[in-house]
C-alpha positions as CSV (number, residue, x, y, z in Angstrom):
1,X,0.1,0.0,0.1
2,X,2.8,2.5,0.6
3,X,4.7,1.5,-2.3
4,X,1.5,2.5,-4.5
5,X,0.9,6.1,-2.6
6,X,4.8,6.7,-3.4
7,X,4.5,5.8,-7.3
8,X,0.7,7.9,-7.1
9,X,3.3,11.0,-5.4
10,X,5.8,10.9,-7.9
11,X,3.9,10.8,-10.6
12,X,2.0,13.8,-9.5
13,X,5.3,15.8,-8.7
14,X,6.2,14.9,-12.5
15,X,3.2,16.9,-13.5
16,X,2.7,19.4,-11.1
17,X,4.1,23.3,-11.2
18,X,7.0,23.7,-9.1
19,X,4.9,26.7,-7.1
20,X,2.7,24.6,-5.7
21,X,5.7,22.6,-4.1
22,X,4.1,23.9,-0.5
23,X,1.0,22.3,-1.1
24,X,3.1,18.7,-2.4
25,X,5.0,19.1,0.8
26,X,1.6,19.0,2.9
27,X,0.2,16.1,1.0
28,X,2.6,14.1,1.9
29,X,3.0,15.0,5.9
30,X,-1.0,14.3,5.5
31,X,-0.4,10.9,3.8
32,X,1.9,9.4,5.9
33,X,0.2,10.6,9.4
34,X,-2.2,8.9,8.1
35,X,-0.5,5.6,7.5
36,X,1.3,6.0,11.2
37,X,-1.8,6.7,12.6
38,X,-3.5,3.3,10.5
39,X,-0.3,1.8,12.1
40,X,-0.6,2.8,15.3
41,X,-4.6,1.7,15.9
42,X,-3.5,-1.9,14.4
43,X,-0.2,-1.7,17.0
44,X,-2.7,-1.2,19.6
45,X,-4.4,-4.7,20.2
46,X,-4.3,-6.6,23.3
47,X,-5.7,-10.6,23.1
48,X,-7.1,-11.5,26.1
49,X,-7.7,-15.3,26.6
50,X,-10.3,-16.1,29.3
51,X,-11.6,-19.5,30.3
52,X,-15.0,-20.3,29.1
53,X,-17.1,-20.3,32.0
54,X,-14.9,-18.0,34.1
55,X,-15.6,-15.0,36.0
56,X,-13.1,-12.6,33.9
57,X,-15.9,-13.0,30.9
58,X,-18.3,-11.0,33.0
59,X,-16.1,-8.0,32.7
60,X,-15.1,-8.6,29.5
61,X,-18.9,-8.6,28.4
62,X,-18.8,-5.3,30.3
63,X,-16.2,-3.6,28.4
64,X,-17.6,-4.7,25.3
65,X,-20.9,-3.6,25.8
66,X,-20.2,-0.1,27.1
67,X,-17.7,-0.3,24.2
68,X,-15.0,1.0,26.6
69,X,-12.0,-0.4,24.9
70,X,-13.2,1.8,21.8
71,X,-12.8,4.7,23.7
72,X,-9.1,4.6,24.9
73,X,-8.5,3.6,21.2
74,X,-8.2,-0.4,21.9
75,X,-8.2,-3.5,19.8
76,X,-9.5,-6.3,22.5
77,X,-10.5,-9.6,20.9
78,X,-11.4,-12.2,23.9
79,X,-9.9,-15.3,23.2
80,X,-12.1,-18.2,24.9
81,X,-9.7,-20.8,26.2
82,X,-11.1,-24.4,27.9
83,X,-9.0,-24.8,31.2
84,X,-6.2,-22.9,33.0
85,X,-3.4,-25.4,31.6
86,X,-4.9,-24.2,28.6
87,X,-4.2,-20.2,29.3
88,X,-0.9,-21.0,30.3
89,X,-0.1,-22.6,27.0
90,X,-1.8,-20.2,24.7
91,X,0.3,-17.2,26.4
92,X,3.4,-19.2,26.2
93,X,3.0,-20.2,23.0
94,X,2.1,-16.5,21.7
95,X,-1.9,-17.3,20.4
96,X,-2.7,-14.1,23.6
97,X,-1.2,-11.3,25.3
98,X,-2.4,-11.5,28.4
99,X,-4.1,-14.2,30.3
100,X,-5.4,-14.2,34.2
101,X,-3.6,-16.6,36.4
102,X,-2.2,-15.6,40.0
103,X,1.7,-14.3,40.8
104,X,3.2,-17.8,42.2
105,X,2.8,-19.1,38.8
106,X,4.4,-15.6,37.7
107,X,7.2,-16.2,40.1
108,X,8.0,-19.5,39.2
109,X,8.3,-19.0,35.5
110,X,10.5,-15.8,36.2
111,X,12.8,-18.5,38.0
112,X,12.9,-20.4,34.8
113,X,13.8,-17.3,32.7
114,X,10.5,-16.5,31.7
115,X,9.7,-13.2,32.2
116,X,6.0,-12.9,33.1
117,X,4.8,-10.2,34.9
118,X,1.9,-9.7,36.8
119,X,-0.9,-6.8,37.4
120,X,-3.2,-7.0,40.1
121,X,-7.0,-8.3,38.9
122,X,-8.8,-9.5,42.2
123,X,-8.6,-9.9,45.9
124,X,-11.4,-12.3,46.0
125,X,-10.7,-15.5,48.1
126,X,-12.8,-18.0,49.4
127,X,-12.9,-20.3,52.5
128,X,-14.5,-23.4,54.2
129,X,-18.0,-23.9,54.8
130,X,-20.3,-26.4,56.1
131,X,-24.0,-26.5,55.9
132,X,-25.3,-24.9,59.0
133,X,-27.2,-28.2,60.3
134,X,-23.7,-29.6,60.5
135,X,-22.3,-28.6,63.5
136,X,-19.7,-28.2,62.3
137,X,-18.6,-24.7,63.5
138,X,-14.5,-24.2,63.8
139,X,-11.4,-26.3,62.4
140,X,-11.2,-28.0,65.5
141,X,-14.6,-29.7,64.3
142,X,-12.8,-30.8,61.1
143,X,-10.9,-33.6,63.0
144,X,-12.2,-36.6,61.4
145,X,-14.4,-35.2,58.8
146,X,-14.4,-35.4,54.9
147,X,-13.6,-32.2,53.5
148,X,-13.2,-31.0,49.8
149,X,-10.6,-29.6,48.8
150,X,-10.5,-27.4,44.9
151,X,-7.3,-26.8,43.5
152,X,-5.5,-29.9,44.7
153,X,-3.0,-30.7,47.4
154,X,-1.1,-27.5,46.2
155,X,-3.8,-25.3,46.2
156,X,-2.7,-21.6,48.3
157,X,-5.8,-21.7,50.5
158,X,-5.6,-25.2,51.2
159,X,-2.0,-24.4,52.4
160,X,-2.5,-21.3,54.0
161,X,-4.9,-22.8,56.5
162,X,-2.8,-25.9,56.7
163,X,0.1,-23.2,58.1
164,X,-2.3,-21.2,60.2
165,X,-3.5,-24.3,62.1
166,X,0.3,-25.2,62.4
167,X,0.7,-22.3,64.5
168,X,-2.3,-22.0,66.0
169,X,-2.5,-25.8,67.2
170,X,0.6,-27.5,66.6
171,X,-0.3,-30.0,64.6
172,X,-0.9,-31.1,60.8
173,X,-4.5,-30.6,60.0
174,X,-4.2,-32.7,57.4
175,X,-3.5,-35.6,59.2
176,X,-6.3,-34.8,61.2
177,X,-8.8,-34.9,58.7
178,X,-9.8,-37.0,55.6
179,X,-9.0,-34.2,52.5
180,X,-10.9,-35.1,49.4
181,X,-9.0,-33.5,46.1
182,X,-11.5,-32.4,42.9
183,X,-12.9,-30.0,40.9
184,X,-14.9,-26.7,42.4
185,X,-18.1,-28.0,40.5
186,X,-17.7,-31.5,41.5
187,X,-17.2,-30.8,44.7
188,X,-20.3,-28.2,45.3
189,X,-22.3,-30.8,44.2
190,X,-22.0,-34.1,46.4
191,X,-21.4,-31.0,48.9
192,X,-25.2,-30.4,48.5
193,X,-26.0,-33.9,48.2
194,X,-24.2,-34.0,51.9
195,X,-21.5,-36.8,50.6
196,X,-18.9,-34.1,52.6
197,X,-18.7,-32.1,55.9
198,X,-16.9,-29.0,54.4
199,X,-15.4,-27.9,51.2
200,X,-12.5,-25.1,50.7
201,X,-13.3,-24.2,47.4
202,X,-13.2,-20.4,45.1
203,X,-15.2,-17.5,46.1
204,X,-17.6,-17.8,43.3
205,X,-18.2,-20.9,44.2
206,X,-19.0,-20.3,47.6
207,X,-21.4,-18.0,46.4
208,X,-23.8,-20.3,44.7
209,X,-23.5,-22.7,48.6
210,X,-24.1,-19.7,50.9
211,X,-27.8,-19.2,49.8
212,X,-28.6,-23.1,50.2
213,X,-28.2,-23.1,54.3
214,X,-23.7,-22.9,54.2
215,X,-22.2,-20.7,56.5
216,X,-18.1,-19.0,56.3
217,X,-16.6,-21.1,58.9
218,X,-13.5,-19.8,58.4
219,X,-12.5,-17.8,55.4
220,X,-9.0,-17.2,54.0
221,X,-9.0,-13.8,55.0
222,X,-8.8,-15.0,58.6
223,X,-5.6,-16.4,57.8
224,X,-3.9,-12.6,56.5
225,X,-5.9,-11.1,59.6
226,X,-3.4,-13.5,62.2
227,X,-0.4,-13.7,59.8
228,X,-0.9,-9.6,59.9
229,X,-1.1,-9.5,55.9
230,X,-3.0,-7.0,54.0
231,X,-5.7,-8.2,52.7
232,X,-5.2,-6.1,49.8
233,X,-3.2,-8.7,48.2
234,X,-3.8,-9.8,45.0
235,X,-5.3,-13.5,44.2
236,X,-5.3,-13.6,40.7
237,X,-4.3,-11.2,38.2
238,X,-3.6,-10.2,34.3
239,X,-0.7,-12.0,33.6
240,X,1.5,-11.3,29.9
241,X,4.9,-11.5,29.1
242,X,7.2,-8.0,30.4
243,X,9.0,-8.0,26.9
244,X,5.8,-7.6,25.0
245,X,4.3,-5.0,27.3
246,X,8.0,-2.9,27.0
247,X,7.4,-3.2,23.3
248,X,3.4,-2.0,23.5
249,X,3.8,0.1,26.6
250,X,0.8,1.9,24.8
251,X,-1.5,-1.3,24.7
252,X,-0.5,-2.2,28.3
253,X,-1.7,0.6,29.6
254,X,-4.8,1.5,27.9
255,X,-5.7,-2.4,28.7
256,X,-5.3,-2.0,32.0
257,X,-7.2,1.2,31.8
258,X,-10.3,-0.3,30.5
259,X,-9.8,-2.8,33.2
260,X,-9.7,-0.6,35.5
261,X,-13.7,1.5,34.0
262,X,-15.3,-1.8,33.8
263,X,-14.2,-2.5,37.3
264,X,-15.9,1.0,38.1
265,X,-19.3,0.3,36.6
266,X,-19.1,-2.9,38.2
267,X,-18.7,-1.9,41.9
268,X,-21.5,0.5,41.1
269,X,-24.8,-0.2,38.9
270,X,-26.8,-2.3,39.4
271,X,-28.5,-2.4,36.1
272,X,-24.9,-3.0,34.4
273,X,-25.3,-6.6,36.8
274,X,-28.5,-7.6,35.7
275,X,-27.4,-7.7,32.3
276,X,-25.1,-9.9,32.9
277,X,-27.2,-12.0,34.7
278,X,-26.9,-14.5,32.0
279,X,-23.9,-15.3,31.8
280,X,-23.4,-15.5,35.1
281,X,-25.5,-18.9,35.4
282,X,-27.3,-17.6,38.8
283,X,-30.3,-20.5,39.2
284,X,-32.3,-17.7,41.6
285,X,-31.7,-14.1,43.1
286,X,-29.9,-15.1,46.0
287,X,-27.0,-16.4,44.3
288,X,-27.0,-13.7,41.9
289,X,-26.7,-11.5,44.6
290,X,-24.4,-13.3,46.6
291,X,-21.6,-13.3,43.4
292,X,-22.8,-10.0,42.4
293,X,-21.5,-8.9,45.7
294,X,-18.6,-10.9,46.1
295,X,-16.9,-9.3,43.0
296,X,-17.5,-6.6,44.2
297,X,-15.7,-7.0,47.6
298,X,-13.0,-8.3,44.9
299,X,-11.9,-5.2,43.2
300,X,-8.7,-4.1,44.3
301,X,-8.5,-1.1,46.3
302,X,-5.1,-0.5,46.4
303,X,-1.9,-1.8,45.4
304,X,1.8,-0.4,47.2
305,X,4.4,-0.9,48.8
306,X,2.7,-2.7,51.8
307,X,1.3,-5.5,49.5
308,X,4.4,-6.4,47.6
309,X,6.0,-6.7,51.3
310,X,3.8,-8.8,52.3
311,X,3.2,-11.0,49.0
312,X,7.0,-11.8,49.7
313,X,5.9,-12.9,53.2
314,X,3.2,-14.7,52.0
315,X,5.2,-16.6,49.2
316,X,8.0,-17.0,52.1
317,X,5.3,-18.8,54.0
318,X,3.9,-21.2,51.3
319,X,6.9,-21.8,50.1
320,X,8.1,-23.8,52.6
321,X,4.7,-26.0,52.8
322,X,4.2,-26.2,49.0
323,X,8.1,-26.6,48.1
324,X,9.5,-27.0,44.5
325,X,5.8,-28.3,43.2
326,X,4.0,-24.9,44.1
327,X,7.0,-22.1,43.5
328,X,9.6,-23.7,41.3
329,X,13.5,-23.5,42.3
330,X,12.9,-19.9,44.4
331,X,12.3,-20.1,48.2
332,X,11.9,-16.0,47.3
333,X,9.7,-13.8,45.4
334,X,11.1,-13.3,41.7
335,X,12.3,-9.9,41.3
336,X,10.2,-8.1,38.8
337,X,6.5,-10.5,39.1
338,X,4.9,-7.6,40.0
339,X,4.2,-5.0,36.6
340,X,2.9,-2.1,39.4
341,X,6.1,-0.6,40.9
342,X,8.1,-3.7,39.9
343,X,10.8,-0.9,39.9
344,X,10.5,-0.6,44.0
345,X,10.3,-4.7,44.6
């Protein structure tokens, strides 16, 4: 296209009077300004990988329906992915620019010289629930009971609760109860049937159980309080290649701004949530409200040096329990893990 335009300009120059040289100069300037602007608009494109039924899609829906990306001159492409592992593969293979995952994964990747980095997305956390008629009211009541654990043996919430229990009671919680590891949807189903005495699960699966007579007997944020750790530490965030971000500073800046604008709308507008209800798959009003309020509670309010320092502390605690399977070779949080204020890490 550029070559064709140059040929056209050359032909015009042959025919034009020298007195019109200023007009020609102006014409060339306008043409190339247009070309550069067109190139810039193509550059400001971000491909976001999202799990097909994940809560990130709620924010993406708000962005698209309100044309927030267009307002920031950003082309946003949402790429549906089947699983958390598929998201990691897509990011590593260059099929997407950004995914949502946790900063432990980022630090582990950086240990292996894969320089991904993390910007906060959500501080929402789950906890342990049991039915109000179960008689279970504390962690001590879980002894000898079958307890569902979402996310596997190195799930961060599970490791945190074990650390808390060890500190408070001097005993190994995993040996005191019967852990049943499984996928969150399956654990919700068998918990509803009464096949488990309690379940440790993520916030949005927790929200679907609360209206059914289940109570929070131990929220994860209680561990943060016990360890004197900020409850503003993000659980998951936007993860992307640091090199890509440095090569496309405007794209990542615009994307994070667009995300913040969407969260602002979701934090204040009940009407916006009514439009989201279909994709939320809330069976009734109580579950819908629990999901809405759970999401709002998870919107980060701050991310300062305090949170970064506490994240280092949290990493060390979990590294001691989870070992290499959780954190890789490093025993300390890798420099550059956080995109925000990373120079101050």
